[in-house]
C-alpha positions in Angstrom: -57.6 -79.8 -53.7 -57.6 -76.1 -54.8 -59.8 -73.5 -53.3 -59.4 -69.8 -52.6 -59.8 -67.4 -49.7 -57.7 -65.2 -47.5 -59.3 -65.0 -44.1 -60.7 -68.5 -44.2 -57.2 -70.0 -43.6 -53.8 -69.2 -41.9 -52.4 -65.9 -43.2 -49.1 -67.6 -44.2 -50.9 -69.5 -46.9 -52.3 -66.5 -48.7 -52.7 -66.9 -52.4 -51.3 -64.6 -55.1 -53.3 -61.6 -56.3 -56.4 -62.5 -58.3 -55.3 -66.1 -58.5 -58.4 -68.3 -58.9 -57.0 -71.1 -56.7 -54.4 -72.3 -54.3 -53.8 -75.5 -52.4 -55.0 -75.8 -48.8 -56.9 -78.5 -46.9 -57.0 -76.1 -44.0 -59.1 -73.7 -46.0 -61.6 -76.4 -46.8 -62.1 -77.1 -43.1 -62.6 -73.4 -42.4 -65.2 -73.2 -45.1 -67.1 -76.2 -43.8 -67.1 -74.7 -40.4 -68.6 -71.5 -41.7 -71.3 -73.4 -43.5 -72.2 -75.5 -40.4 -72.3 -72.3 -38.2 -74.3 -70.0 -40.5 -76.2 -72.4 -42.7 -76.3 -72.4 -46.5 -76.5 -70.9 -49.0 -74.0 -68.5 -47.6 -71.8 -65.7 -49.0 -68.5 -65.2 -47.2 -66.4 -62.1 -48.0 -62.9 -61.3 -47.0 -62.3 -57.6 -46.0 -58.6 -58.1 -46.4 -59.1 -59.1 -50.0 -61.2 -56.1 -50.7 -58.4 -53.9 -49.3 -55.7 -55.7 -51.2 -57.5 -55.4 -54.5 -58.3 -51.7 -54.1 -54.8 -50.6 -53.0 -53.2 -52.7 -55.8 -55.3 -51.0 -58.4 -54.9 -47.5 -56.9 -51.1 -47.9 -56.4 -50.6 -49.1 -60.0 -52.4 -46.1 -61.6 -51.1 -43.4 -59.2 -47.6 -44.6 -59.9 -48.0 -43.7 -63.5 -50.5 -40.8 -63.4 -50.9 -38.8 -60.2 -54.5 -37.5 -60.5 -56.6 -40.7 -60.4 -60.2 -41.2 -59.2 -61.6 -44.7 -58.6 -65.3 -44.9 -58.5 -66.6 -48.3 -57.4 -69.4 -49.6 -59.6 -72.1 -50.3 -57.0 -74.0 -52.6 -59.3 -71.3 -55.3 -58.9 -72.1 -55.7 -55.2 -74.4 -53.3 -53.4 -74.0 -54.6 -49.8 -73.8 -51.4 -47.7 -70.9 -52.7 -45.6 -68.8 -53.4 -48.7 -69.6 -49.9 -50.1 -68.6 -48.4 -46.8 -65.3 -50.4 -46.7 -64.4 -49.1 -50.2 -65.5 -45.6 -49.4 -63.4 -45.6 -46.3 -60.3 -46.3 -48.4 -61.1 -43.4 -50.6 -63.2 -44.8 -53.4 -65.9 -42.7 -55.0 -69.1 -44.4 -56.3 -70.6 -45.0 -59.7 -74.4 -45.4 -59.2 -76.7 -46.7 -61.9 -80.0 -45.9 -60.1 -81.4 -43.5 -57.5 -81.3 -46.3 -54.9 -77.6 -46.7 -55.5 -77.1 -42.9 -55.0 -78.9 -43.4 -51.7 -76.6 -46.3 -50.8 -73.5 -44.2 -51.5 -74.8 -41.3 -49.4 -75.7 -43.7 -46.5 -72.1 -45.0 -46.7 -70.8 -41.5 -46.1 -69.7 -40.8 -49.7 -69.9 -37.0 -50.5 -71.9 -36.0 -53.5 -68.8 -34.7 -55.2 -67.5 -38.3 -55.3 -70.7 -39.8 -56.8 -71.3 -40.3 -60.5 -74.8 -41.2 -61.6 -74.7 -43.3 -64.8 -78.1 -44.5 -65.6 -79.3 -45.7 -69.0 -82.9 -45.2 -70.5 -83.7 -43.5 -67.2 -87.0 -41.7 -66.6 -87.2 -37.9 -66.2 -88.1 -38.6 -62.5 -84.9 -40.6 -62.0 -82.7 -38.0 -63.7 -84.3 -35.3 -61.6 -83.5 -37.3 -58.6 -79.8 -37.2 -59.6 -80.0 -33.5 -60.3 -81.5 -32.7 -57.0 -79.0 -35.0 -55.2 -76.3 -32.7 -56.6 -74.2 -35.5 -58.1 -72.5 -35.5 -61.5 -74.7 -37.1 -64.2 -73.2 -39.2 -66.9 -75.8 -39.1 -69.7 -76.3 -42.2 -71.9 -78.0 -40.2 -74.7 -78.7 -36.7 -75.9 -82.4 -37.3 -75.3 -81.7 -38.1 -71.7 -80.1 -34.7 -71.3 -83.0 -33.0 -73.2 -85.6 -34.7 -70.8 -84.3 -32.5 -68.0 -85.4 -29.4 -69.9 -86.9 -26.9 -67.5 -85.5 -28.7 -64.4 -82.0 -27.4 -64.5 -78.5 -28.5 -65.5 -76.2 -30.7 -63.4 -73.2 -29.0 -62.0 -71.0 -31.5 -63.8 -72.1 -33.0 -67.1 -70.7 -36.0 -68.8 -71.8 -38.0 -71.9 -71.1 -41.7 -72.6 -69.3 -42.3 -75.9 -70.0 -45.4 -77.9 -66.9 -45.6 -80.2 -68.4 -48.3 -82.4 -66.3 -51.2 -81.0 -66.2 -53.1 -77.8 -64.9 -56.2 -76.1 -66.4 -58.6 -73.5 -66.3 -62.1 -72.2 -69.9 -62.7 -73.5 -72.1 -60.8 -75.9 -74.3 -59.7 -73.0 -71.5 -57.8 -71.4 -70.0 -56.3 -74.5 -70.9 -52.8 -73.7 -70.2 -50.8 -76.8 -70.3 -51.2 -80.6 -73.2 -51.1 -83.1 -75.3 -53.7 -81.3 -74.9 -52.2 -77.9 -77.8 -50.2 -76.3 -75.3 -48.0 -74.5 -73.8 -44.6 -75.3 -73.8 -42.0 -78.0 -72.2 -42.7 -81.4 -69.1 -40.7 -82.2 -71.0 -39.0 -85.1 -73.4 -37.4 -82.6 -71.2 -36.8 -79.6 -70.4 -33.2 -80.5 -74.1 -32.5 -80.8 -74.5 -33.6 -77.2 -71.8 -31.3 -75.8 -73.0 -28.4 -78.0 -76.5 -28.8 -76.5 -75.1 -28.9 -73.0 -73.0 -25.8 -73.6 -76.0 -24.0 -75.0 -78.0 -24.9 -71.9 -75.3 -23.1 -69.8 -73.5 -26.2 -68.5 -70.1 -25.1 -67.1 -68.2 -28.2 -66.1 -67.7 -31.2 -68.2 -66.3 -34.7 -68.3 -66.4 -37.6 -70.9 -67.0 -41.3 -70.3 -66.6 -44.5 -72.2 -67.2 -48.1 -71.2 -66.0 -50.5 -73.8 -65.7 -53.9 -72.2 -66.3 -56.2 -69.3 -64.0 -58.8 -67.8 -61.2 -57.9 -70.2 -57.7 -59.1 -69.2 -55.7 -57.6 -72.1 -53.7 -54.5 -71.0 -53.2 -53.3 -74.6 -57.0 -53.0 -75.0 -57.2 -50.4 -72.3 -54.4 -48.4 -74.0 -56.5 -48.5 -77.2 -59.7 -47.3 -75.6 -57.8 -44.5 -73.7 -56.3 -43.2 -76.9 -59.8 -43.3 -78.5 -61.6 -41.3 -75.8 -58.8 -38.7 -75.7 -59.0 -38.2 -79.4 -62.7 -37.6 -79.1 -62.1 -35.2 -76.2 -59.7 -33.3 -78.4 -62.3 -32.9 -81.2 -64.8 -31.5 -78.6 -62.2 -29.1 -77.4 -61.2 -28.0 -80.9 -64.7 -27.5 -82.2 -66.6 -26.4 -79.1 -63.9 -25.0 -76.8 -64.9 -27.4 -74.0 -62.2 -28.7 -71.7 -62.8 -31.9 -69.8 -62.2 -32.0 -66.1 -62.1 -35.7 -66.2 -61.8 -38.5 -68.7 -63.5 -41.7 -67.5 -62.2 -44.9 -69.2 -64.9 -47.0 -67.4 -64.1 -50.3 -65.8 -63.9 -53.8 -67.3 -60.7 -54.9 -65.7 -61.0 -58.7 -65.8 -60.4 -61.5 -63.3 -59.7 -65.2 -64.1 -62.7 -67.5 -63.6 -61.4 -70.7 -65.3 -58.5 -72.9 -64.2 -55.3 -71.8 -65.9 -56.4 -68.3 -66.8 -54.0 -65.5 -65.8 -55.1 -62.4 -64.0 -54.8 -59.1 -65.8 -51.3 -57.4 -65.4 -52.7 -54.3 -63.7 -49.2 -52.7 -63.5 -48.8 -53.0 -67.3 -52.4 -51.9 -67.8 -51.9 -48.8 -65.7 -48.6 -48.0 -67.5 -50.2 -48.3 -71.0 -53.2 -46.2 -70.0 -51.1 -43.5 -68.4 -48.7 -43.4 -71.4 -51.7 -42.7 -73.7 -53.2 -40.3 -71.2 -50.1 -38.2 -70.9 -49.0 -38.2 -74.5 -52.5 -37.5 -76.0 -53.2 -34.8 -73.5 -50.0 -33.0 -74.3 -50.5 -33.5 -78.1 -54.0 -32.1 -78.1 -53.5 -29.4 -75.5 -56.0 -31.0 -73.1 -54.2 -29.9 -69.9 -54.1 -32.5 -67.2 -57.6 -33.9 -66.8 -58.4 -36.3 -64.0 -58.1 -40.0 -65.0 -61.3 -41.6 -63.8 -62.3 -45.3 -63.8 -65.2 -47.4 -62.5 -64.1 -50.9 -61.5 -66.5 -53.3 -60.0 -65.6 -56.9 -60.7 -61.9 -56.3 -60.3 -62.3 -55.1 -56.8 -64.9 -57.5 -55.5 -65.3 -60.7 -57.5 -62.6 -62.8 -55.9 -63.3 -61.5 -52.3 -66.2 -63.9 -51.8 -67.0 -67.6 -51.7 -70.5 -68.9 -52.1 -71.2 -72.0 -49.9 -73.9 -74.5 -50.6 -75.1 -77.9 -49.5 -75.7 -81.0 -51.7 -79.4 -82.0 -51.2 -79.6 -85.0 -53.5 -77.6 -86.8 -56.2 -79.6 -88.2 -59.1 -78.0 -90.9 -61.3 -79.9 -91.2 -64.6 -78.3 -91.2 -68.1 -76.1 -88.5 -66.6 -75.5 -87.5 -63.0 -77.1 -84.4 -61.4 -75.8 -83.0 -58.2 -78.7 -81.1 -56.7 -77.8 -78.3 -54.3 -79.4 -75.3 -52.5 -77.6 -73.0 -55.0 -79.7 -72.3 -58.0 -80.0 -69.7 -60.7 -82.2 -67.7 -58.3 -78.9 -66.9 -56.5 -76.1 -67.5 -59.1 -77.6 -66.4 -62.4 -74.5 -65.9 -64.5 -74.1 -69.5 -65.7 -77.7 -69.7 -66.9 -77.7 -66.1 -68.3 -74.3 -66.1 -70.1 -73.0 -69.7 -69.8 -70.4 -68.2 -67.4 -68.0 -70.5 -65.6 -67.3 -70.5 -61.9 -64.9 -72.9 -60.2 -66.4 -75.0 -57.5 -65.1 -77.6 -55.0 -66.6 -80.2 -52.7 -64.9 -78.9 -49.6 -66.1 -81.7 -47.3 -63.9 -84.0 -49.5 -60.6 -82.1 -49.8 -58.5 -85.1 -50.5 -60.9 -87.1 -52.7 -59.9 -87.9 -56.4 -62.1 -86.7 -59.2 -64.4 -89.6 -60.0 -67.6 -88.5 -61.7 -68.8 -86.0 -64.4 -72.0 -84.3 -63.4 -74.2 -81.2 -63.8 -74.4 -79.2 -60.6 -78.0 -77.9 -60.4 -80.3 -76.0 -58.0 -83.8 -76.1 -56.8 -85.4 -73.9 -59.4 -88.1 -75.3 -61.8 -86.1 -74.4 -65.0 -83.8 -76.7 -66.9 -81.4 -73.8 -67.3 -81.0 -74.0 -63.5 -77.4 -75.2 -63.5 -74.3 -73.6 -62.0 -71.9 -76.1 -63.7 -72.3 -78.5 -66.6 -70.3 -81.7 -67.2 -68.0 -80.8 -64.3 -65.5 -83.3 -62.9 -66.1 -83.9 -59.2 -65.3 -86.5 -56.5 -68.0 -88.9 -55.5 -70.6 -86.6 -53.9 -73.2 -87.4 -51.2 -76.1 -85.5 -49.7 -74.9 -83.2 -47.0 -71.6 -82.4 -48.7 -70.6 -78.7 -48.8 -69.6 -77.1 -52.0 -67.7 -73.8 -52.5 -68.2 -71.6 -55.6 -65.4 -69.2 -56.3 -65.5 -65.6 -57.5 -68.9 -64.9 -56.0 -68.4 -61.3 -55.0 -69.5 -59.6 -58.2 -72.9 -60.0 -59.9 -74.1 -62.7 -57.6 -76.3 -61.4 -54.8 -76.9 -58.3 -56.9 -78.4 -60.4 -59.7 -80.3 -62.8 -57.4 -84.1 -63.1 -57.1 -86.7 -64.7 -55.0 -87.9 -66.8 -57.9 -89.7 -70.0 -56.9 -90.2 -68.6 -53.4 -86.5 -68.9 -52.5 -85.4 -66.4 -49.9 -82.0 -64.9 -50.5 -79.0 -66.0 -48.4 -77.0 -64.6 -45.4 -73.8 -62.7 -46.0 -70.9 -62.8 -43.7 -67.8 -60.6 -43.6 -64.5 -61.8 -42.3 -62.9 -58.7 -40.9 -59.2 -57.9 -41.0 -59.0 -58.9 -37.4 -60.7 -62.2 -38.1 -64.2 -61.5 -36.7 -67.2 -63.0 -38.5 -69.8 -60.3 -39.0 -73.3 -60.9 -40.5 -73.6 -58.0 -43.0 -77.0 -59.2 -44.4 -79.3 -61.6 -42.6 -80.9 -64.5 -44.3 -84.4 -63.8 -45.8 -87.5 -65.6 -44.5 -90.8 -66.4 -46.1 -92.1 -63.3 -44.4 -89.7 -61.2 -46.4 -91.1 -62.6 -49.6 -94.5 -61.3 -48.6 -93.5 -58.1 -46.9 -94.6 -55.8 -49.7 -97.8 -57.7 -50.6 -101.3 -56.7 -49.5 -104.0 -59.3 -49.0 -107.4 -58.0 -50.0 -110.9 -59.3 -49.6 -112.2 -60.8 -52.8 -115.7 -59.9 -54.1 
């Protein structure tokens, strides 16, 4: 049987970087023990894996371009302990809301290392970022204009939509004509001209053109594109960029047989374009900035659940305590997550079934037509790549409290980094009033 983890098994059996599987019955027993100890659903995260992913990415890019800033995209996983781990290794933060700015500050991240990148934000939210003293990455000219009379951020960036994009699903293709994000190239000079007229002094430029992309060449293409735009801005407006932000989007394998992105080759191609275009256009040596989320955190976490009931009709349904209220991606995008019945590590695959949850929606399935061993109530399943966009996209729909989160530290300790919600939590913000 193949499952993944680092700290849930002997260290000598560690898997390769961003592999989506490896063979280990020992790991299965460790996962079952965690499920029995803490209950399910349960998210279990490896601190060592976070560290490995961060330093692999940092090392690859710094090898080819010295001045690199990695800003973790908090939206991928906003657990404060995980933010603090990454901040402690030197990561800055990319925040998409005022609450994420607060999380970064609470984790000890200085305001000079926080980028606020909202979209369609209210004036109130933009003023919050302004007053927090963080750099603001504006999604549109109108967003900048909405701050009229409030002041100008110390560092201004605009998000370019170059007219093309790439993503695993349409919902995560983040640029192009159908994308709600960014400023078209035809209007990007107007944005910087306005900011300059409003006495902005420091500038950067941002582009986010894909999500879960595993093609190194694509990142070279988008780097070339954003630098060409930065060159036009410099030529026509005299604005030099302190940083050029290529966004995130570095992909990880979710399906069996998929290969991880060659991050060394990616860094080499990005740096080659960065250095050659900067020299060609006289851009100086701007900082190379990026905002990875999924790459750093997706494969650090396993989601454990319990089989409640197996229904055998025209097809087989394996009913679990993991539903779309917790793992939304399959219902939202048709996303694929590997899963294993860890209580049966040696069993052969014998059935084809839909693995479903407890939510009253027929879209509530975390796997369709999946090959599994014979499954019984009480079996424990493990869902892979549950670190990114799982808890952060979860809800309390159908009155389902959200799960506990456990961190396996580098020394092997099990730390509860988020307690399991209760029914009282579901009602904690409600007010019961007298009728009449």
